[in-house]
The first five atom37 places (N, CA, C, CB, O) and aatype in JSON, in Angstrom:
{
  "aatype": [20, 20, 20, 20, 20, 20, 20, 20, 20, 20, 20, 20, 20, 20, 20, 20, 20, 20, 20, 20, 20, 20, 20, 20, 20, 20, 20, 20, 20, 20, 20, 20, 20, 20, 20, 20, 20, 20, 20, 20, 20, 20, 20, 20, 20, 20, 20, 20, 20, 20, 20, 20, 20, 20, 20, 20, 20, 20, 20, 20, 20, 20],
  "atom_mask": [
    [1, 1, 1, 1, 1],
    [1, 1, 1, 1, 1],
    [1, 1, 1, 1, 1],
    [1, 1, 1, 1, 1],
    [1, 1, 1, 1, 1],
    [1, 1, 1, 1, 1],
    [1, 1, 1, 1, 1],
    [1, 1, 1, 1, 1],
    [1, 1, 1, 1, 1],
    [1, 1, 1, 1, 1],
    [1, 1, 1, 1, 1],
    [1, 1, 1, 1, 1],
    [1, 1, 1, 1, 1],
    [1, 1, 1, 1, 1],
    [1, 1, 1, 1, 1],
    [1, 1, 1, 1, 1],
    [1, 1, 1, 1, 1],
    [1, 1, 1, 1, 1],
    [1, 1, 1, 1, 1],
    [1, 1, 1, 1, 1],
    [1, 1, 1, 1, 1],
    [1, 1, 1, 1, 1],
    [1, 1, 1, 1, 1],
    [1, 1, 1, 1, 1],
    [1, 1, 1, 1, 1],
    [1, 1, 1, 1, 1],
    [1, 1, 1, 1, 1],
    [1, 1, 1, 1, 1],
    [1, 1, 1, 1, 1],
    [1, 1, 1, 1, 1],
    [1, 1, 1, 1, 1],
    [1, 1, 1, 1, 1],
    [1, 1, 1, 1, 1],
    [1, 1, 1, 1, 1],
    [1, 1, 1, 1, 1],
    [1, 1, 1, 1, 1],
    [1, 1, 1, 1, 1],
    [1, 1, 1, 1, 1],
    [1, 1, 1, 1, 1],
    [1, 1, 1, 1, 1],
    [1, 1, 1, 1, 1],
    [1, 1, 1, 1, 1],
    [1, 1, 1, 1, 1],
    [1, 1, 1, 1, 1],
    [1, 1, 1, 1, 1],
    [1, 1, 1, 1, 1],
    [1, 1, 1, 1, 1],
    [1, 1, 1, 1, 1],
    [1, 1, 1, 1, 1],
    [1, 1, 1, 1, 1],
    [1, 1, 1, 1, 1],
    [1, 1, 1, 1, 1],
    [1, 1, 1, 1, 1],
    [1, 1, 1, 1, 1],
    [1, 1, 1, 1, 1],
    [1, 1, 1, 1, 1],
    [1, 1, 1, 1, 1],
    [1, 1, 1, 1, 1],
    [1, 1, 1, 1, 1],
    [1, 1, 1, 1, 1],
    [1, 1, 1, 1, 1],
    [1, 1, 1, 1, 1]
  ],
  "atom_positions": [
    [[20.61, 70.62, 167.46], [20.1, 69.6, 168.37], [20.87, 69.62, 169.7], [20.21, 68.21, 167.72], [20.28, 69.47, 170.78]],
    [[22.16, 69.8, 169.62], [22.99, 69.82, 170.82], [22.55, 70.93, 171.77], [24.47, 69.99, 170.45], [22.59, 70.77, 172.99]],
    [[22.14, 72.07, 171.2], [21.72, 73.2, 172.02], [20.44, 72.86, 172.81], [21.48, 74.45, 171.14], [20.31, 73.23, 173.98]],
    [[19.52, 72.14, 172.17], [18.29, 71.74, 172.86], [18.61, 70.84, 174.05], [17.33, 71.02, 171.88], [18.04, 70.99, 175.13]],
    [[19.51, 69.92, 173.84], [19.89, 68.98, 174.9], [20.49, 69.76, 176.07], [20.9, 67.92, 174.36], [20.23, 69.45, 177.23]],
    [[21.29, 70.76, 175.74], [21.94, 71.59, 176.75], [20.9, 72.36, 177.56], [22.92, 72.56, 176.08], [21.0, 72.46, 178.78]],
    [[19.91, 72.89, 176.87], [18.88, 73.68, 177.52], [18.09, 72.86, 178.54], [17.94, 74.26, 176.48], [17.65, 73.38, 179.57]],
    [[17.91, 71.59, 178.26], [17.15, 70.74, 179.17], [18.02, 69.71, 179.86], [16.03, 70.05, 178.42], [17.59, 68.59, 180.14]],
    [[19.23, 70.11, 180.14], [20.18, 69.26, 180.84], [19.62, 68.86, 182.2], [21.53, 69.97, 180.99], [19.86, 67.76, 182.69]],
    [[18.86, 69.77, 182.82], [18.31, 69.53, 184.16], [16.93, 68.88, 184.09], [18.24, 70.85, 184.94], [16.22, 68.82, 185.09]],
    [[16.55, 68.41, 182.93], [15.22, 67.84, 182.73], [14.9, 66.77, 183.77], [15.12, 67.25, 181.33], [15.65, 65.82, 183.96]],
    [[13.78, 66.95, 184.42], [13.27, 66.0, 185.41], [14.17, 65.81, 186.63], [13.05, 64.69, 184.76], [14.05, 64.81, 187.34]],
    [[15.07, 66.75, 186.88], [15.93, 66.66, 188.05], [15.11, 67.07, 189.28], [17.2, 67.56, 187.9], [14.3, 68.0, 189.2]],
    [[15.32, 66.39, 190.4], [14.59, 66.83, 191.6], [15.07, 68.21, 192.05], [14.78, 65.81, 192.75], [16.22, 68.58, 191.82]],
    [[14.18, 68.96, 192.69], [14.54, 70.29, 193.17], [15.39, 70.14, 194.43], [13.26, 71.15, 193.46], [15.05, 69.37, 195.32]],
    [[16.47, 70.87, 194.51], [17.33, 70.85, 195.69], [16.79, 71.85, 196.71], [18.81, 71.17, 195.32], [16.1, 72.79, 196.34]],
    [[17.09, 71.65, 197.99], [16.65, 72.61, 199.0], [17.13, 74.03, 198.69], [17.15, 72.19, 200.4], [16.42, 75.01, 198.94]],
    [[18.33, 74.14, 198.13], [18.89, 75.44, 197.76], [18.05, 76.11, 196.67], [20.35, 75.28, 197.28], [17.75, 77.3, 196.74]],
    [[17.67, 75.32, 195.67], [16.84, 75.85, 194.57], [15.47, 76.3, 195.11], [16.65, 74.79, 193.46], [14.95, 77.34, 194.71]],
    [[14.92, 75.51, 196.01], [13.61, 75.84, 196.57], [13.69, 77.14, 197.38], [13.09, 74.7, 197.45], [12.78, 77.97, 197.31]],
    [[14.76, 77.3, 198.13], [14.95, 78.51, 198.92], [15.02, 79.73, 197.99], [16.23, 78.42, 199.79], [14.4, 80.76, 198.25]],
    [[15.78, 79.6, 196.91], [15.91, 80.69, 195.94], [14.58, 80.98, 195.27], [16.97, 80.35, 194.88], [14.22, 82.14, 195.09]],
    [[13.85, 79.94, 194.92], [12.54, 80.1, 194.28], [11.63, 80.94, 195.19], [11.89, 78.73, 193.98], [10.96, 81.86, 194.72]],
    [[11.6, 80.59, 196.47], [10.77, 81.32, 197.43], [11.22, 82.77, 197.56], [10.8, 80.63, 198.79], [10.39, 83.68, 197.61]],
    [[12.54, 82.99, 197.61], [13.06, 84.36, 197.73], [12.68, 85.19, 196.51], [14.6, 84.33, 197.9], [12.21, 86.32, 196.64]],
    [[12.9, 84.62, 195.32], [12.61, 85.34, 194.08], [11.12, 85.68, 193.98], [13.05, 84.52, 192.86], [10.74, 86.78, 193.58]],
    [[10.28, 84.72, 194.35], [8.83, 84.92, 194.27], [8.41, 86.05, 195.23], [8.07, 83.61, 194.6], [7.57, 86.88, 194.88]],
    [[8.99, 86.06, 196.43], [8.67, 87.11, 197.41], [9.1, 88.48, 196.92], [9.34, 86.81, 198.76], [8.44, 89.48, 197.19]],
    [[10.22, 88.52, 196.19], [10.72, 89.79, 195.65], [9.86, 90.28, 194.49], [12.17, 89.65, 195.2], [9.97, 91.44, 194.08]],
    [[9.01, 89.4, 193.97], [8.14, 89.78, 192.86], [8.82, 89.67, 191.5], [7.66, 91.18, 193.06], [8.43, 90.34, 190.55]],
    [[9.84, 88.81, 191.43], [10.51, 88.6, 190.15], [9.59, 87.91, 189.16], [11.79, 87.78, 190.34], [8.69, 87.17, 189.55]],
    [[9.82, 88.15, 187.89], [9.0, 87.54, 186.84], [9.42, 86.08, 186.64], [9.14, 88.34, 185.51], [10.56, 85.7, 186.92]],
    [[8.49, 85.29, 186.15], [8.72, 83.87, 185.91], [9.96, 83.62, 185.05], [7.5, 83.25, 185.25], [10.78, 82.76, 185.36]],
    [[10.08, 84.38, 183.97], [11.2, 84.2, 183.05], [12.54, 84.42, 183.76], [11.07, 85.17, 181.86], [13.48, 83.65, 183.58]],
    [[12.6, 85.47, 184.57], [13.83, 85.79, 185.3], [14.16, 84.71, 186.34], [13.7, 87.15, 185.99], [15.32, 84.33, 186.5]],
    [[13.14, 84.23, 187.02], [13.34, 83.19, 188.04], [13.83, 81.91, 187.39], [12.03, 82.93, 188.84], [14.81, 81.3, 187.84]],
    [[13.16, 81.49, 186.33], [13.54, 80.24, 185.67], [14.95, 80.32, 185.11], [12.54, 79.9, 184.56], [15.7, 79.33, 185.14]],
    [[15.32, 81.48, 184.6], [16.67, 81.66, 184.06], [17.71, 81.59, 185.19], [16.78, 83.01, 183.31], [18.75, 80.96, 185.05]],
    [[17.4, 82.24, 186.31], [18.31, 82.25, 187.45], [18.51, 80.85, 188.03], [17.79, 83.19, 188.53], [19.6, 80.51, 188.5]],
    [[17.45, 80.05, 187.98], [17.52, 78.69, 188.54], [17.94, 77.64, 187.5], [16.17, 78.3, 189.12], [18.11, 76.47, 187.82]],
    [[18.1, 78.09, 186.26], [18.42, 77.19, 185.14], [17.39, 76.05, 185.03], [19.84, 76.61, 185.31], [17.73, 74.88, 184.87]],
    [[16.13, 76.47, 185.14], [15.0, 75.55, 185.01], [14.08, 76.09, 183.92], [14.22, 75.38, 186.37], [14.13, 77.28, 183.6]],
    [[13.25, 75.22, 183.36], [12.3, 75.7, 182.36], [11.22, 76.53, 183.07], [11.66, 74.5, 181.57], [10.98, 76.36, 184.27]],
    [[10.58, 77.41, 182.32], [9.51, 78.23, 182.91], [8.38, 77.33, 183.4], [8.97, 79.26, 181.87], [7.78, 77.57, 184.44]],
    [[8.11, 76.28, 182.63], [7.05, 75.34, 182.98], [7.33, 74.67, 184.33], [6.89, 74.26, 181.88], [6.47, 74.6, 185.2]],
    [[8.56, 74.19, 184.48], [8.98, 73.53, 185.71], [8.9, 74.49, 186.9], [10.4, 72.97, 185.56], [8.42, 74.14, 187.97]],
    [[9.38, 75.7, 186.68], [9.39, 76.72, 187.73], [7.97, 77.06, 188.15], [10.12, 77.99, 187.25], [7.66, 77.16, 189.34]],
    [[7.1, 77.23, 187.16], [5.7, 77.58, 187.43], [5.01, 76.44, 188.19], [4.95, 77.87, 186.11], [4.28, 76.68, 189.16]],
    [[5.23, 75.21, 187.76], [4.62, 74.05, 188.42], [5.07, 73.94, 189.87], [4.96, 72.76, 187.66], [4.26, 73.68, 190.77]],
    [[6.37, 74.13, 190.09], [6.91, 74.01, 191.45], [6.36, 75.13, 192.35], [8.46, 74.05, 191.43], [6.03, 74.89, 193.51]],
    [[6.28, 76.33, 191.81], [5.75, 77.45, 192.58], [4.3, 77.18, 192.98], [5.86, 78.77, 191.76], [3.88, 77.47, 194.1]],
    [[3.54, 76.63, 192.03], [2.13, 76.31, 192.28], [2.04, 75.25, 193.39], [1.43, 75.8, 190.97], [1.21, 75.34, 194.29]],
    [[2.9, 74.26, 193.31], [2.96, 73.17, 194.28], [3.24, 73.72, 195.68], [4.04, 72.13, 193.88], [2.71, 73.22, 196.68]],
    [[4.08, 74.74, 195.75], [4.45, 75.34, 197.03], [3.53, 76.49, 197.44], [5.88, 75.84, 196.97], [3.74, 77.13, 198.47]],
    [[2.5, 76.75, 196.63], [1.54, 77.8, 196.95], [2.1, 79.21, 196.79], [1.07, 77.62, 198.35], [1.66, 80.14, 197.46]],
    [[3.08, 79.36, 195.88], [3.67, 80.67, 195.63], [3.0, 81.31, 194.44], [5.19, 80.56, 195.4], [2.56, 80.63, 193.51]],
    [[2.92, 82.64, 194.47], [2.42, 83.31, 193.28], [3.58, 84.05, 192.64], [1.24, 84.28, 193.62], [4.33, 84.76, 193.32]],
    [[3.73, 83.89, 191.34], [4.81, 84.51, 190.59], [4.25, 85.6, 189.71], [5.59, 83.47, 189.75], [3.25, 85.41, 189.02]],
    [[4.9, 86.75, 189.75], [4.46, 87.88, 188.95], [4.58, 87.54, 187.46], [5.29, 89.15, 189.28], [5.54, 86.9, 187.03]],
    [[3.61, 87.98, 186.7], [3.64, 87.77, 185.24], [3.94, 89.1, 184.59], [2.28, 87.16, 184.71], [3.31, 90.11, 184.89]],
    [[4.91, 89.09, 183.69], [5.23, 90.31, 182.96], [4.17, 90.57, 181.9], [6.64, 90.22, 182.31], [3.7, 89.64, 181.25]],
    [[3.8, 91.82, 181.75], [2.8, 92.16, 180.73], [3.41, 92.99, 179.66], [1.61, 92.88, 181.34], [2.74, 93.38, 178.71]]
  ]
}
């Protein structure tokens, strides 16, 4: 249980300007969603939603 809490420590935290800048950079580089979310320590769902909100397209690994 403790591990789950740790994984979502950032749950519902507002995005910082720094995180948004990194998100945009990673998306432009064509990084995969999983890699971006891991780098930002955000859930894939959160990362995907924010990218959609900002009109970014994130590469999907096949």
